[in-house]
C-alpha positions in Angstrom: -3.4 30.3 -0.2 -0.9 30.3 2.2 -0.2 33.5 4.7 2.7 35.4 5.1 3.8 37.7 7.4 5.8 40.7 6.1 9.2 41.1 7.5 10.4 43.9 5.9 9.6 44.6 2.4 12.1 42.3 0.6 11.4 39.2 3.9 7.8 37.1 3.7 7.6 33.9 5.7 4.9 31.4 5.4 2.9 32.3 8.7 3.2 29.3 11.3 -0.4 27.4 11.1 -1.1 25.0 14.3 -2.1 20.7 12.4 -5.1 22.0 14.2 -5.7 25.3 11.6 -4.2 23.3 8.3 -6.8 19.4 9.3 -9.5 22.9 9.9 -8.8 24.1 6.3 -8.3 20.8 4.7 -11.9 19.8 5.8 -13.0 23.5 4.4 -11.0 23.1 0.7 -12.4 19.0 1.0 -16.4 20.3 1.5 -16.0 22.9 -1.4 -14.0 20.1 -3.8 -16.8 18.0 -3.0 -19.8 20.6 -3.7 -18.1 21.2 -6.9 -17.3 18.7 -8.3 -19.1 14.1 -8.7 -15.8 13.0 -7.3 -16.5 9.9 -4.9 -13.1 10.5 -3.2 -11.7 7.6 -1.0 -9.2 9.3 2.0 -6.5 7.8 3.4 -7.5 8.1 7.1 -5.6 7.1 10.1 -6.5 5.7 13.6 -3.8 6.2 16.3 -0.6 7.3 16.6 0.7 4.8 13.9 0.1 4.6 10.0 0.3 0.9 9.4 -0.5 -1.7 12.0 -1.0 -4.2 9.4 2.7 -7.0 8.8 1.2 -5.8 4.7 1.0 -1.6 5.6 4.3 -2.2 7.7 6.8 -4.2 5.6 5.9 -1.6 2.3 6.2 1.5 4.4 9.9 -0.3 6.0 10.9 -0.9 1.5 10.9 2.5 1.1 12.9 3.7 4.1 15.4 0.7 4.0 16.7 3.0 1.0 19.3 5.5 0.9 16.8 7.3 -1.6 13.8 7.9 -0.2 14.9 7.6 3.9 16.0 10.7 4.3 12.7 12.6 2.4 9.8 10.1 2.6 10.3 11.4 6.4 8.0 15.3 5.0 5.0 12.9 4.3 3.9 11.7 7.5 2.7 14.0 9.0 0.5 15.3 5.9 -0.9 11.5 5.6 -1.4 11.2 9.5 -3.7 14.6 9.3 -5.7 13.7 6.9 -4.7 15.8 3.5 -3.8 12.1 1.7 -8.1 12.0 0.3 -7.9 10.2 -2.4 -6.3 7.1 -3.3 -6.1 4.4 -5.8 -4.1 1.6 -6.1 -4.2 0.0 -9.5 -1.9 -2.6 -12.2 2.2 -0.4 -11.9 -0.1 2.8 -11.0 -0.9 4.8 -7.6 -3.2 7.6 -7.6 -3.9 10.5 -5.2 -5.1 13.7 -4.4 -3.2 15.4 -1.8 -4.3 18.8 -0.2 -1.9 21.6 0.6 -1.9 25.0 1.7 -4.3 26.3 -1.7 -8.2 25.7 -1.7 -7.1 22.6 -4.9 -4.7 19.6 -3.9 -2.2 18.4 -5.8 -2.5 15.1 -8.2 0.4 12.8 -7.6 0.8 9.8 -10.4 3.3 7.2 -9.0 4.5 4.2 -11.9 5.2 0.6 -10.7 7.6 -2.1 -12.5 4.4 -5.0 -12.4 6.1 -7.9 -10.9 8.8 -9.7 -13.4 7.7 -13.3 -14.5 10.6 -15.0 -12.9 9.8 -13.3 -9.8 6.4 -14.0 -9.3 7.7 -17.8 -10.4 10.0 -18.3 -7.7 7.9 -16.8 -5.0 4.7 -19.7 -5.7 7.7 -22.1 -6.5 9.2 -21.1 -2.5 5.5 -21.1 -0.9 3.7 -23.4 -3.0 5.4 -25.7 -0.6 4.6 -23.8 2.5 1.1 -24.9 3.7 1.8 -25.4 7.4 2.9 -21.9 7.1 -0.1 -20.3 5.3 -3.0 -22.2 7.5 -1.1 -20.1 10.0 -1.3 -17.1 8.2 -5.7 -18.1 8.4 -5.1 -18.0 12.1 -4.3 -14.3 12.0 -0.2 -14.5 12.1 2.5 -13.6 9.4 4.1 -16.9 9.5 8.8 -15.8 9.5 9.5 -17.6 6.4 6.7 -16.4 4.2 7.7 -12.8 5.6 10.9 -13.8 4.7 10.0 -15.0 0.5 7.2 -11.9 0.0 10.0 -9.1 1.4 12.9 -10.4 -0.5 15.3 -8.0 -2.0 16.1 -10.6 -4.7 12.4 -11.1 -5.5 9.7 -9.8 -3.2 6.7 -7.7 -3.6 8.1 -4.7 -2.6 9.8 -2.3 -5.5 12.9 -0.9 -5.4 14.3 3.0 -5.9 14.6 2.1 -9.7 11.1 0.9 -10.4 9.2 3.6 -9.0 8.4 6.4 -11.2 7.0 9.3 -9.0 5.0 12.4 -10.0 3.5 15.8 -9.2 1.4 18.1 -10.3 2.9 20.5 -7.2 5.3 24.1 -7.8 7.8 21.6 -5.9 11.3 21.1 -8.3 12.1 18.0 -5.2 11.4 14.3 -7.1 10.1 13.5 -4.1 8.3 16.4 -2.8 5.7 15.8 0.3 2.9 14.6 -1.7 4.1 12.0 -3.1 6.0 10.9 0.3 2.7 11.2 1.5 0.7 9.2 -1.4 3.6 6.3 -0.7 3.1 6.5 3.5 -1.2 6.5 2.2 -0.3 3.1 0.5 0.7 1.4 3.9 -2.0 2.1 5.6 -4.3 1.4 2.4 -2.5 -2.3 3.2 -4.2 -2.6 6.1 -7.4 -2.5 4.6 -6.7 -4.9 1.8 -3.7 -6.8 1.5 -4.6 -8.0 -2.1 -3.9 -4.9 -3.7 -0.2 -5.8 -2.7 -0.8 -7.7 -5.7 -3.0 -5.9 -7.9 -0.6 -3.6 -7.3 2.3 -5.9 -9.2 0.3 -7.6 -11.8 0.2 -10.7 -10.8 -3.2 -12.8 -9.3 -3.7 -14.0 -5.9 -5.4 -16.6 -6.9 -2.5 -18.4 -8.5 -0.8 -18.2 -5.1 -3.3 -19.9 -2.8 -3.9 -22.4 -5.7 -0.7 -23.9 -6.2 -0.5 -23.5 -2.8 -3.2 -26.4 -2.5 -2.2 -28.5 -5.3 1.5 -28.5 -4.0 -0.5 -30.0 -0.7 -3.0 -32.4 -2.1 -0.2 -34.1 -3.9 1.4 -34.5 -1.2 -1.9 -35.2 0.7 -2.9 -38.1 -2.2 0.9 -38.9 -2.0 1.1 -40.1 1.6 -3.0 -42.3 0.8 -5.0 -39.6 2.9 -8.5 -41.0 3.1 -11.5 -38.5 1.5 -12.2 -36.2 4.1 -9.5 -34.3 3.4 -10.9 -33.3 0.0 -13.5 -31.5 2.3 -10.8 -29.8 4.5 -9.1 -28.4 1.9 -12.7 -26.5 0.6 -12.3 -25.3 4.0 -9.5 -23.7 3.5 -9.3 -22.4 0.7 -12.8 -20.7 1.8 -10.7 -19.3 4.4 -8.1 -17.9 2.4 -10.4 -16.8 -0.2 -12.4 -14.6 2.7 -9.3 -13.3 3.8 -7.6 -11.8 0.8 -11.3 -11.6 -1.6 -10.9 -14.2 -3.9 -13.3 -16.0 -5.3 -12.0 -19.7 -5.9 -15.2 -20.3 -7.7 -14.5 -18.6 -11.3 
């Protein structure tokens, strides 16, 4: 329960708690939760001052902030996610689920449904990226080429969802559509994409391997037309393995 300071018989206001006090309370309640259940929690842990460091994570957060419907509300969750209040977050096809600690002993459960990417949008992305093998090579070097950024973050067909494609629900008593627990969860996704960028493909219901296969095939066809010698197949294999490592894809399957 939150602590309250009484000013009169009719006025009670939440008593101030420092960030350190809040974090200590969250950790205490989290330890109790772990002791009582067999849950394997997958918390969001922020190292440093920024929520996201990769292009994937930053773009996810930037996409949310560029919509006026969200920009004035999502900031409520920054403090929560930075201070470790998102104690569990999972991403599956079309769904984000989380447990977020509040003022009480039990975490609130958040469920955010995300529309999967339409077939036409996915087809457009594959066609536009399929001819950009050089950009995929730049990606392998640890950088994110501008032309891929523009395609993947397009407002018309890109990977990042619009407000109308996002449905939110939280078990907390806050009547707001986007409470601070939902906001913290959405920012938590940005942090999670730093660790596992392939999860954006999982969330939107598409197969990253399809995109890589098409890019490699387009490049191979181009090499054949230009009569490149047999060594190119070995080069392709090395590049394929590198992409598999980057996005955790098994090209043998």
